NUTORKOL-434580 format. One record per residue: x negated, y, z of N, C-alpha, C in turn. Coordinates in steps of 0.2 Angstrom, whole numbers, always signed. Atoms other than C-alpha are relative to their C-alpha. Example, Ala and Ser with C-alpha at 12.3 -4.5 7.8 and 13.67 -1.06 7.14 Angstrom:
REM residues 2
(rec (-4 -6 +0) (-62 -22 +39) (-4 +6 +0)),
(rec (+4 -6 -1) (-68 -5 +36) (+4 +5 +3)),
***
This chain:
REM residues 143
(rec (-5 -4 +0) (-264 -260 -41) (+6 -3 -3)),
(rec (-6 +4 +2) (-246 -265 -44) (+2 +2 -7)),
(rec (-3 -2 +6) (-238 -265 -60) (+8 -1 +0)),
(rec (-7 +0 +0) (-220 -262 -64) (+2 -3 -7)),
(rec (-2 +4 +6) (-211 -273 -77) (+7 +3 -2)),
(rec (-6 -2 +2) (-197 -265 -87) (+1 -3 -7)),
(rec (-2 +3 +7) (-189 -275 -102) (-6 -3 -3)),
(rec (+6 +4 +2) (-204 -286 -104) (-6 +5 -1)),
(rec (+6 -5 +0) (-216 -271 -103) (-3 +1 +7)),
(rec (+3 -1 -7) (-228 -268 -89) (-3 +7 +0)),
(rec (+3 -6 -1) (-233 -251 -83) (-3 +1 +7)),
(rec (+3 -1 -6) (-245 -246 -70) (+4 +5 +4)),
(rec (-4 -4 -4) (-236 -239 -55) (-3 +7 +1)),
(rec (+3 -7 +0) (-248 -224 -55) (+2 +5 -5)),
(rec (-2 -4 +6) (-241 -218 -72) (+7 +3 +2)),
(rec (-6 -3 -2) (-224 -215 -64) (+0 +5 +5)),
(rec (+0 -5 -6) (-221 -199 -54) (+7 -1 +3)),
(rec (-6 +0 -4) (-209 -202 -40) (+3 +7 +2)),
(rec (-3 -7 -2) (-197 -187 -37) (+5 -1 +4)),
(rec (-5 +0 -5) (-186 -185 -23) (+6 +4 -3)),
(rec (-6 -3 +3) (-168 -180 -28) (+3 +5 +6)),
(rec (-3 -4 -5) (-160 -165 -19) (-2 +7 -2)),
(rec (+1 -7 +1) (-161 -146 -17) (-5 +2 +5)),
(rec (+4 -3 -5) (-174 -136 -9) (+3 +5 +5)),
(rec (-4 -5 -5) (-170 -124 +6) (+1 +6 -4)),
(rec (-1 -6 +4) (-173 -109 -6) (+6 +0 -4)),
(rec (-6 +0 +4) (-160 -115 -18) (+6 +0 +3)),
(rec (-7 +0 -4) (-147 -119 -5) (+1 +7 +3)),
(rec (-1 -7 -3) (-150 -101 +3) (+2 +5 -6)),
(rec (-2 -4 +5) (-149 -93 -14) (+8 -1 -2)),
(rec (-7 +2 +2) (-132 -102 -18) (+4 +3 +5)),
(rec (-4 -3 -5) (-125 -97 -1) (+0 +7 +0)),
(rec (+0 -7 +0) (-130 -79 -3) (+4 +2 -6)),
(rec (-4 -2 +6) (-122 -78 -21) (+7 -1 +2)),
(rec (-7 +1 -2) (-106 -86 -14) (+2 +5 +5)),
(rec (-2 -5 -5) (-106 -74 +1) (+2 +7 -4)),
(rec (-1 -6 +3) (-107 -59 -11) (+7 +0 -4)),
(rec (-6 +1 +4) (-93 -66 -22) (+6 +0 +4)),
(rec (-5 +0 -5) (-82 -69 -7) (+2 +6 +3)),
(rec (-1 -7 -3) (-84 -52 +0) (+3 +4 -5)),
(rec (-3 -4 +5) (-80 -44 -17) (+8 -2 -1)),
(rec (-7 +2 +1) (-64 -55 -18) (+4 +2 +6)),
(rec (-4 -2 -6) (-59 -51 +0) (+2 +8 -1)),
(rec (-1 -7 +0) (-61 -32 -3) (+6 +1 -6)),
(rec (-5 +0 +5) (-51 -34 -19) (+7 -2 +2)),
(rec (-6 +2 -3) (-37 -43 -10) (+3 +5 +5)),
(rec (-3 -5 -5) (-35 -30 +4) (+2 +6 -4)),
(rec (-2 -6 +4) (-35 -16 -9) (+7 -1 -3)),
(rec (-6 +2 +3) (-21 -25 -18) (+6 +0 +5)),
(rec (-5 +0 -5) (-11 -27 -2) (+2 +7 +1)),
(rec (-1 -7 -2) (-13 -9 +2) (+3 +4 -6)),
(rec (-3 -3 +6) (-8 -3 -16) (+7 -3 +0)),
(rec (-7 +3 +0) (+7 -15 -15) (+5 +4 +5)),
(rec (-4 -4 -6) (+13 -6 +2) (+1 +7 -3)),
(rec (-1 -7 +2) (+10 +11 -6) (+6 +0 -5)),
(rec (-5 +1 +6) (+20 +6 -22) (+7 -1 +3)),
(rec (-6 +2 -3) (+34 -1 -11) (+3 +7 +3)),
(rec (-2 -6 -3) (+35 +15 -1) (+2 +5 -5)),
(rec (-2 -5 +5) (+35 +27 -16) (+6 -2 -4)),
(rec (-6 +2 +3) (+49 +17 -23) (+6 +0 +4)),
(rec (-6 +0 -5) (+60 +15 -7) (+1 +7 +2)),
(rec (-1 -7 -3) (+57 +33 +0) (+5 +4 -4)),
(rec (-4 -5 +4) (+65 +43 -14) (+8 -3 +0)),
(rec (-7 +3 -1) (+81 +31 -13) (+3 +2 +7)),
(rec (-2 -1 -7) (+82 +33 +6) (+1 +8 +1)),
(rec (-1 -7 +0) (+80 +52 +4) (+6 +2 -4)),
(rec (-6 -1 +4) (+93 +53 -9) (+7 -2 +4)),
(rec (-6 +2 -4) (+105 +43 +2) (+1 +5 +6)),
(rec (-1 -5 -5) (+102 +56 +16) (+3 +6 -3)),
(rec (-2 -6 +3) (+105 +70 +4) (+8 -1 -1)),
(rec (-7 +1 +1) (+122 +62 -1) (+4 +0 +6)),
(rec (-4 -1 -6) (+127 +61 +17) (+1 +7 +2)),
(rec (-1 -7 -2) (+123 +79 +20) (+5 +4 -5)),
(rec (-4 -3 +5) (+133 +83 +4) (+7 +0 +2)),
(rec (-7 +1 -2) (+149 +77 +12) (+2 +4 +7)),
(rec (-1 -4 -7) (+147 +87 +29) (+2 +7 -2)),
(rec (-2 -8 +1) (+155 +104 +31) (-6 +4 +2)),
(rec (+6 -5 -2) (+144 +119 +34) (-1 +1 +7)),
(rec (+1 -1 -8) (+147 +119 +53) (-4 -6 +2)),
(rec (+3 +6 -2) (+141 +101 +54) (-8 +0 -3)),
(rec (+7 +0 +3) (+125 +105 +44) (-5 +2 +4)),
(rec (+5 -2 -5) (+110 +105 +55) (-6 -5 -1)),
(rec (+6 +4 +0) (+93 +98 +58) (+1 -7 +4)),
(rec (-2 +7 -4) (+93 +79 +64) (-6 -4 -2)),
(rec (+5 +5 +1) (+81 +64 +64) (+3 -7 +2)),
(rec (-1 +7 -2) (+82 +45 +66) (-3 -5 -5)),
(rec (+3 +5 +4) (+78 +29 +58) (+5 -4 -5)),
(rec (-5 +3 +4) (+86 +18 +45) (+2 -7 +2)),
(rec (-2 +6 -3) (+89 +3 +56) (-4 -6 -2)),
(rec (+3 +6 +2) (+85 -15 +53) (-1 -1 -7)),
(rec (+0 +1 +7) (+88 -14 +35) (-7 +2 -3)),
(rec (+6 -3 +2) (+72 -3 +33) (-4 +1 +6)),
(rec (+4 -1 -6) (+61 -6 +48) (-7 +4 -2)),
(rec (+6 -4 +1) (+47 +6 +50) (+1 +7 -3)),
(rec (-1 -7 +4) (+55 +20 +40) (+4 +4 +5)),
(rec (-3 -5 -4) (+61 +36 +49) (+2 +6 -5)),
(rec (-2 -6 +4) (+69 +52 +43) (+1 +6 +4)),
(rec (-2 -6 -4) (+71 +70 +48) (+2 +5 -5)),
(rec (-3 -5 +4) (+81 +84 +41) (+0 +7 +3)),
(rec (+0 -6 -3) (+79 +102 +43) (+4 +5 -5)),
(rec (-4 -5 +4) (+91 +116 +37) (-1 +7 +2)),
(rec (+1 -7 -1) (+87 +134 +35) (+3 +4 -4)),
(rec (-3 -5 +4) (+94 +150 +29) (-5 +2 -5)),
(rec (+5 -3 +5) (+87 +157 +13) (+1 +7 -1)),
(rec (+0 -8 +0) (+82 +175 +12) (-4 +1 -7)),
(rec (+3 -2 +7) (+79 +182 -6) (+3 +6 -2)),
(rec (-2 -6 +2) (+80 +199 -12) (+3 +0 -7)),
(rec (-2 +1 +7) (+83 +193 -30) (+8 -2 +0)),
(rec (-7 +3 +0) (+99 +183 -25) (+5 +5 +4)),
(rec (-4 -4 -3) (+106 +197 -14) (+5 -3 +5)),
(rec (-5 +3 -5) (+122 +193 -5) (+1 -8 -1)),
(rec (-1 +7 +1) (+123 +176 -13) (-5 -4 +5)),
(rec (+4 +3 -5) (+108 +171 -2) (+2 -1 +7)),
(rec (-3 +1 -6) (+118 +173 +13) (+3 -7 +1)),
(rec (-4 +6 +0) (+128 +157 +9) (-5 -6 -3)),
(rec (+5 +5 +3) (+112 +147 +2) (-4 -3 +6)),
(rec (+4 +3 -6) (+104 +134 +14) (-5 -4 -4)),
(rec (+6 +4 +2) (+87 +126 +11) (+0 -7 +4)),
(rec (-1 +7 -4) (+88 +107 +16) (-7 -4 -2)),
(rec (+6 +4 +1) (+72 +98 +18) (+1 -7 +3)),
(rec (+0 +6 -2) (+72 +79 +20) (-7 -4 +0)),
(rec (+6 +4 +0) (+57 +69 +25) (+1 -7 +2)),
(rec (+0 +8 -1) (+55 +50 +25) (-7 -2 +2)),
(rec (+6 +2 -2) (+41 +43 +35) (-1 -8 +1)),
(rec (+1 +7 -1) (+34 +25 +36) (-6 -1 +4)),
(rec (+5 +2 -5) (+24 +17 +50) (-4 +6 +3)),
(rec (+2 -5 -4) (+22 +33 +60) (-5 +5 -4)),
(rec (+3 -5 +5) (+17 +45 +46) (-6 -3 -4)),
(rec (+5 +3 +4) (+6 +32 +37) (+1 +3 -7)),
(rec (-3 -2 +7) (+16 +37 +21) (+5 +5 +2)),
(rec (-5 -5 -1) (+26 +53 +20) (+3 +2 -7)),
(rec (-4 -2 +6) (+39 +58 +7) (+4 +6 +2)),
(rec (-4 -6 -2) (+47 +75 +7) (+4 +2 -6)),
(rec (-5 -2 +5) (+62 +81 -3) (+3 +6 +2)),
(rec (-3 -7 -2) (+69 +99 -4) (+6 +1 -5)),
(rec (-6 -2 +5) (+86 +104 -11) (+3 +6 +4)),
(rec (-4 -6 -2) (+97 +119 -9) (+7 -1 -1)),
(rec (-8 +1 +0) (+116 +120 -5) (+3 +6 +1)),
(rec (-4 -6 -1) (+128 +134 -8) (+6 -2 +4)),
(rec (-6 +1 -4) (+140 +135 +6) (+6 +4 -2)),
(rec (-6 -4 +1) (+157 +141 +2) (+2 +4 +6)),
(rec (-3 -4 -5) (+164 +155 +12) (+6 -2 +3)),
(rec (-6 +3 -3) (+177 +150 +24) (+5 +6 +2)),
***
Protein backbone atom coordinates (compact mmCIF):
# COMPACT_ATOMS: atom_id res chain seq x y z
CA UNK A 1 0.00 0.00 0.00
CA UNK A 2 1.12 3.51 -0.62
CA UNK A 3 2.19 5.81 2.11
CA UNK A 4 1.68 9.56 2.20
CA UNK A 5 4.48 11.66 3.61
CA UNK A 6 3.59 15.02 5.23
CA UNK A 7 6.26 16.97 7.13
CA UNK A 8 8.47 14.01 7.68
CA UNK A 9 5.63 11.78 8.82
CA UNK A 10 4.25 8.88 6.96
CA UNK A 11 0.57 7.99 6.91
CA UNK A 12 -1.01 5.08 5.21
CA UNK A 13 -3.28 6.20 2.38
CA UNK A 14 -6.13 4.10 3.72
CA UNK A 15 -6.37 6.27 6.86
CA UNK A 16 -7.33 9.36 4.81
CA UNK A 17 -10.89 9.72 3.70
CA UNK A 18 -11.03 11.42 0.36
CA UNK A 19 -14.08 13.68 0.11
CA UNK A 20 -15.31 15.37 -3.01
CA UNK A 21 -16.06 19.06 -2.69
CA UNK A 22 -19.40 20.51 -3.86
CA UNK A 23 -23.12 20.41 -3.20
CA UNK A 24 -25.54 17.57 -3.59
CA UNK A 25 -28.55 17.88 -5.85
CA UNK A 26 -30.85 18.02 -2.83
CA UNK A 27 -28.94 20.96 -1.33
CA UNK A 28 -29.07 22.87 -4.63
CA UNK A 29 -32.81 22.26 -5.04
CA UNK A 30 -33.53 23.37 -1.48
CA UNK A 31 -31.53 26.57 -1.99
CA UNK A 32 -33.38 27.33 -5.24
CA UNK A 33 -36.79 26.74 -3.65
CA UNK A 34 -35.98 29.03 -0.71
CA UNK A 35 -34.79 31.73 -3.12
CA UNK A 36 -37.98 31.35 -5.19
CA UNK A 37 -40.19 31.79 -2.12
CA UNK A 38 -38.28 34.90 -1.04
CA UNK A 39 -38.35 36.42 -4.54
CA UNK A 40 -42.11 35.84 -4.88
CA UNK A 41 -42.70 37.58 -1.54
CA UNK A 42 -40.51 40.52 -2.59
CA UNK A 43 -42.32 40.79 -5.95
CA UNK A 44 -45.76 40.83 -4.28
CA UNK A 45 -44.60 43.46 -1.82
CA UNK A 46 -43.24 45.58 -4.68
CA UNK A 47 -46.47 45.45 -6.71
CA UNK A 48 -48.50 46.27 -3.60
CA UNK A 49 -46.26 49.27 -2.92
CA UNK A 50 -46.77 50.55 -6.47
CA UNK A 51 -50.55 50.12 -6.15
CA UNK A 52 -50.61 51.97 -2.83
CA UNK A 53 -48.48 54.75 -4.29
CA UNK A 54 -50.95 55.22 -7.18
CA UNK A 55 -53.89 55.31 -4.75
CA UNK A 56 -52.15 57.84 -2.51
CA UNK A 57 -51.33 60.02 -5.52
CA UNK A 58 -54.98 59.95 -6.63
CA UNK A 59 -56.35 60.75 -3.16
CA UNK A 60 -53.98 63.71 -2.99
CA UNK A 61 -54.60 65.05 -6.50
CA UNK A 62 -58.36 64.46 -6.89
CA UNK A 63 -59.52 66.80 -4.08
CA UNK A 64 -57.39 69.60 -5.50
CA UNK A 65 -58.79 69.07 -9.00
CA UNK A 66 -62.36 68.96 -7.65
CA UNK A 67 -61.75 72.15 -5.69
CA UNK A 68 -60.52 73.79 -8.89
CA UNK A 69 -63.71 72.80 -10.70
CA UNK A 70 -65.83 74.14 -7.83
CA UNK A 71 -63.91 77.43 -8.05
CA UNK A 72 -64.62 77.59 -11.80
CA UNK A 73 -68.33 77.00 -11.14
CA UNK A 74 -68.32 79.70 -8.45
CA UNK A 75 -67.55 82.42 -10.97
CA UNK A 76 -70.26 81.34 -13.42
CA UNK A 77 -73.64 83.00 -13.41
CA UNK A 78 -76.79 81.07 -12.56
CA UNK A 79 -77.75 80.76 -16.25
CA UNK A 80 -74.37 79.21 -17.14
CA UNK A 81 -74.56 76.72 -14.29
CA UNK A 82 -75.27 73.21 -15.61
CA UNK A 83 -73.99 69.68 -15.96
CA UNK A 84 -70.81 69.16 -17.91
CA UNK A 85 -67.87 66.77 -18.21
CA UNK A 86 -64.37 66.66 -19.59
CA UNK A 87 -60.75 65.92 -18.80
CA UNK A 88 -57.89 67.87 -17.30
CA UNK A 89 -55.72 67.82 -20.43
CA UNK A 90 -52.05 66.96 -20.67
CA UNK A 91 -51.25 68.27 -17.19
CA UNK A 92 -53.19 65.41 -15.58
CA UNK A 93 -53.43 62.53 -18.06
CA UNK A 94 -55.97 59.86 -17.18
CA UNK A 95 -58.04 62.19 -14.98
CA UNK A 96 -61.56 63.16 -16.02
CA UNK A 97 -64.35 65.10 -14.36
CA UNK A 98 -68.11 65.45 -14.46
CA UNK A 99 -70.40 68.03 -12.88
CA UNK A 100 -74.11 67.71 -12.20
CA UNK A 101 -76.30 70.56 -10.95
CA UNK A 102 -79.73 69.94 -9.47
CA UNK A 103 -82.40 71.95 -7.70
CA UNK A 104 -82.86 71.31 -4.01
CA UNK A 105 -86.30 70.53 -2.62
CA UNK A 106 -86.71 70.96 1.11
CA UNK A 107 -89.73 71.59 3.26
CA UNK A 108 -87.56 72.93 6.05
CA UNK A 109 -85.98 75.63 3.89
CA UNK A 110 -89.26 76.66 2.24
CA UNK A 111 -88.89 79.41 -0.39
CA UNK A 112 -85.15 79.61 0.19
CA UNK A 113 -84.79 76.15 -1.40
CA UNK A 114 -85.96 77.56 -4.73
CA UNK A 115 -82.65 79.38 -5.09
CA UNK A 116 -80.47 76.57 -3.77
CA UNK A 117 -78.53 74.32 -6.17
CA UNK A 118 -76.84 71.02 -5.35
CA UNK A 119 -73.53 70.68 -7.22
CA UNK A 120 -71.81 67.28 -7.48
CA UNK A 121 -68.27 67.10 -8.86
CA UNK A 122 -66.79 63.69 -9.65
CA UNK A 123 -63.13 63.14 -10.51
CA UNK A 124 -62.21 59.80 -12.13
CA UNK A 125 -58.84 58.24 -12.85
CA UNK A 126 -58.16 55.53 -15.47
CA UNK A 127 -61.76 54.92 -16.49
CA UNK A 128 -63.25 54.68 -12.99
CA UNK A 129 -60.33 52.78 -11.41
CA UNK A 130 -60.41 55.48 -8.74
CA UNK A 131 -63.39 57.80 -8.15
CA UNK A 132 -63.59 60.87 -5.94
CA UNK A 133 -66.87 62.68 -5.35
CA UNK A 134 -67.44 66.15 -3.90
CA UNK A 135 -70.80 67.79 -3.17
CA UNK A 136 -71.51 71.41 -2.39
CA UNK A 137 -74.51 73.71 -2.39
CA UNK A 138 -74.75 77.16 -3.94
CA UNK A 139 -77.32 79.81 -3.17
CA UNK A 140 -78.27 81.60 -6.38
CA UNK A 141 -79.26 85.25 -5.96
CA UNK A 142 -82.58 86.20 -7.47
CA UNK A 143 -82.26 88.28 -10.60
